N, C-alpha and C positions, 0 to 999 in steps of 0.2 A: 442633949443638944447634937446638932449635926456637925460632922467633922469638916465644916466649911466656915471660914472666917466671916465676920460680920461686915466686911467690905466686899467689893466685887473681885477682889484679888484672885480667888480660887476658881472663878469662872471667866476671868479675863486672861486669855492666852498670850504667852510671849510671842510665839510665831507658830504658823501652821506646820512648818517642818518638824518642830519639836513635838507638836500635839500628835502628829501622824506617827512619830517614831516611839512615843512613850508607851502606848498600849493600843492593841488592836481591838476593834469593837465599836459599838455605837450605843449611846445611852437612849432610853425609851421614854418618850413623853406621850401625853394624850390630851385631846380636846373632847369634852363631852357637852351635851346640849346646855346644861345649866352651870357648867364650870364649878369652881370651888365653892360657890355660895350654897350649892346643894350637892353634897358629895355622894349621893345614893348611887348614881350610875358609875362614877369613877371607882368607888369601892367594890361595886359588883364586878367591874372589869378587872380590878386588881386581884380579886379572889378568883375569878374565872380563868385568869391568865396564870395564876400561881405565882404572883410576884410578891415574894415575902417582904421585901423592902419598899414596895410600891413603885410608882413611876418616878423617874428622875426629875421630870418637869411636868407641871400642869399648865396648859395654855388656855387663854380665854381672850375675848374681845371687849374693848371699851371704846367709847367715842369722845368727841370734845364737848359733849353735853354732861359729862360725869366727872367727878373729882377723881383723884388717884384711888384705885380700888383697894384700900387698906385692909378691909375685912377679908376679901377673897385672898389677898396676898398672905395674910396671917394664917388663914385656914390652909393654904397650900404649903406654907412653910412647916406648920405644925404636923401636916401629914407626911413630912419627909421628902418634899418635892420643891424644886426651885420654881418659883412663880415666873410665868412667861406671858407677859401682857402684850397683846397685839393692839396697838393704839391707833385708832382710825381717825384721821383729821376731817371728820364731817359730823353732823348731827343726825342721829338715827331719826329724829322727829322732823327734820327738815334738811334733806340730803343734798339740796342744791345751794344751801346758804353759804358755805365756806368754800373759798377758793385759795389756792396757794398764795396768790398775790396779797390776800388779806393777812396770812401768816407773815409773809415777808414784809408787809407794811407795819407790822407791830400790833395789829388789832387784837391778837390773841396772846400777847406777851404775859399779861397778868395772870391768866388762867394757866398758861404753861408754866410759869414760875411757881405758882401755888401747887401744881401738880408735882413738880420737881421737889419742892420742900416737903411735900407729904411722902414722896418716894424716899427721900433721905431719912425722914422720921421712922419709916418702916425698918430701915437699918440693915436688913439682910440682903444678900445678893438676889438679883432678879434680872431677867431678860426684858428688854423693851424693844418690840418690833414695830417701829413707827412707819406708817405710810407703805405697807406691803403691796406687792404686785403692781408696782407703779408702771411696769412695762406692758401691762394690759390696757384695754380701753374701757373698762367697766366701772372704774372708781373716778370720782371727781378730783382726786389728787394725782391721777396718772399724768404721765408726760403728754399723752395724747389729748387730754382735756385741758391742758395748760399751755397752749400755743405751740405745741409740738416742740417744746424747748426744754431739754433736760436740765439747763442751768436754773430754771425756776424751781424744780423739784430739789436740786442739790442745795440751793440757798434756804429753802424751807427746812430741809433736814438739818442743815448746819445751825439754823436759828433755834429750832426746838432743842437740839443737842446743847447748844451754848447755854440756853436758859435753864435747862434742867441741871446741867453740871454746875452752873453758877449758883443755883439754889442749894447746892451741897450734896447732890445725889451721886456720890462716888461709887455707890453700891450697884449702879445700873450697868449692865452689859448691853451694848447697843448692837442691834441686829438690823442689817441691811438685807431686804428680802425680795429679790425678783421672782416672777413667775417663770416656770420652766419654758413656757411658750410665749413669745413676744407677739403682741397684736395691736396695731398692725406691724408686720415684720419688715419695717423700713429702717434706713440708716439712723435717722434721728431718734428712733425708739430702741436702739441697741442698749440693753441695760447697763453696760459698762460706762456709757456716757452719763449715767445718773449716779455714779459712785463719787461721793463727796471727798473721799480720801481716807487713808488708813487711821488717821487720828480720830476720826469720827465713827469708826466701825470696829466692833470686837469680834462679832461672828457674822457670817453670811448664812442666810436661811433661804432654801429653795422650796417653791410650792409647785405641786403638780398632781394630777389625778388621772386615774384610768376611767374615763367617762363612758367608753363604749364596751368595756369588758374584754377588749382584745389588745390593749396596749400594756406592755410590760413596764415595770419599774425601770428597767435599764433603758427602754426606748423613750420613756418620759424624760428621764434626767440626763441622759448621755451628753447632749449638746450644751446645756447650761452648765452642767458640772465641769466639762472640759474647758469652757470659757472662763469660769471663775478660778479654777484650780491653777490655770496657767497665768492668770493675771494678778491674783492677789494672794498675799501671804497671811491668810486668815483661816481659822477653822470653819467648817461647814456643818450645818445640820439641815435636815429637811424640815421646813417650817409647817407644812401641811402636806399630807398625802393620804390616799385612800383608793380603793378599788370598788367598782360597783358590782363586781361578781358576787354570786350567791353561794352559800353553803360550801360544799367541798371545793368548788372552783375558786372561792375566795381564799381558802387555805392554800390552794395550789399556787395562786398568784404570790402570796406572802412567802412561800417557800422558795419560789423562783427569785424573789427579791433578796432573800437571805443568802442564796448562793452567789448572787451578782455583787452584793456589797464588798466583800473582801477582795474580790478579784478586779472588779471594774470601778469601784468607788471607795477606795481606802481612805480617802480624805474626808468622807462623811462620818462625823463623829457623834451624830445624834439624829433622832427621828421623832416626829410628833404625828401621831395618827389622828386623823379627823373622824372620830367615831360618833357620827351624827346622821340622822335620817333627814336629808336635805333634798338636793336635786335627785339623788338616789338614796338607798338605804346603805350608807357607807359603814355602818356600825360593825365593829368586830364581833359583837354578840347578836347579830341579826338572826342567827340560828345556832342550835347546839353544835352542828358540824363545823360552822365557821369558827366558833369560839374554841372548839377542841383543836382545830388546825392552827389557829393563831397562838394557842397555848404551846403547841408543839414547836412552833417557830421561835416565839419569843422567849422560851425557856432555855434556848441554846446559849452556851457561854458567850457567844458574840455580843449578845444584847445585855447591857448593864442596867441595873435597877438602883433606885434610890438617888438622892440629890448628890451624894459623894461620888457617884459615877461621872459626873460632869467635871468635877475637879480632877479626877484621875485620867480623863481622856483629853484634858487640855491643861498644860502646866500653868501654875500660878505665876502671876507677876511677882517679882521680888521687890519688896518695898525699898 
């Protein structure tokens, strides 16, 4: 069994200051195309990167058309990784059907409560990243698509949180996840305006990508990191990141990130790499040279592996 308790205690931090002081470094998570339901790619990356204890966390996506992903969560936990569920409040089969107003009106209460009860039944710690990248304009749950009013998003986040917690899911660590870039970059869309409050958030996850092959990790995350680190007393991880660079250039980008993390981003306590061929071939193993370079980076002591790394990098709540 893993050295993490079966409630969320050991991934729920007391405060960011303590988390930053406890141990230097960042835990390493991964997202692959098929997620935990098909571990082929994840295990290939684990072997290729030389991660003896595996990834600290496995991330994947689900929508409001599916129940709590109990099977995937069990597989991730059995693999020695904390499940990391990005829960999208839309239907993949009908992406325009759900609006935040529907959630706030109670239309989805029964579904959300059932989801929470199933998460509670799972029993192990897990991250839930609900309604991510809300400060962009590409998702129907974004502030931009809901009257340009962050209060609507905050109320939906609060309602989902309340229903899941009321259903007994004390094992959930709640993740508030803005995009690194705000679109459109207007005052009403400042991500800080969509923060519901510390009682509803356990971790902050930042998403950002090198889309053009010329944007460093530091350039992507500097502004949003500075904004959240000075505003909130919460531990931070990178919810999604990747570079579109190829082969040795991908490895060089990752090495540049490694040197930037301790000096410029000491509050970042975890990273989830988006290893998928989507808009670009983001995969760490898109070539032998990229994989070898990634192995050289992620085998450094700064990066921590296995679920226990998350407990080590953020102190447990004392019951």
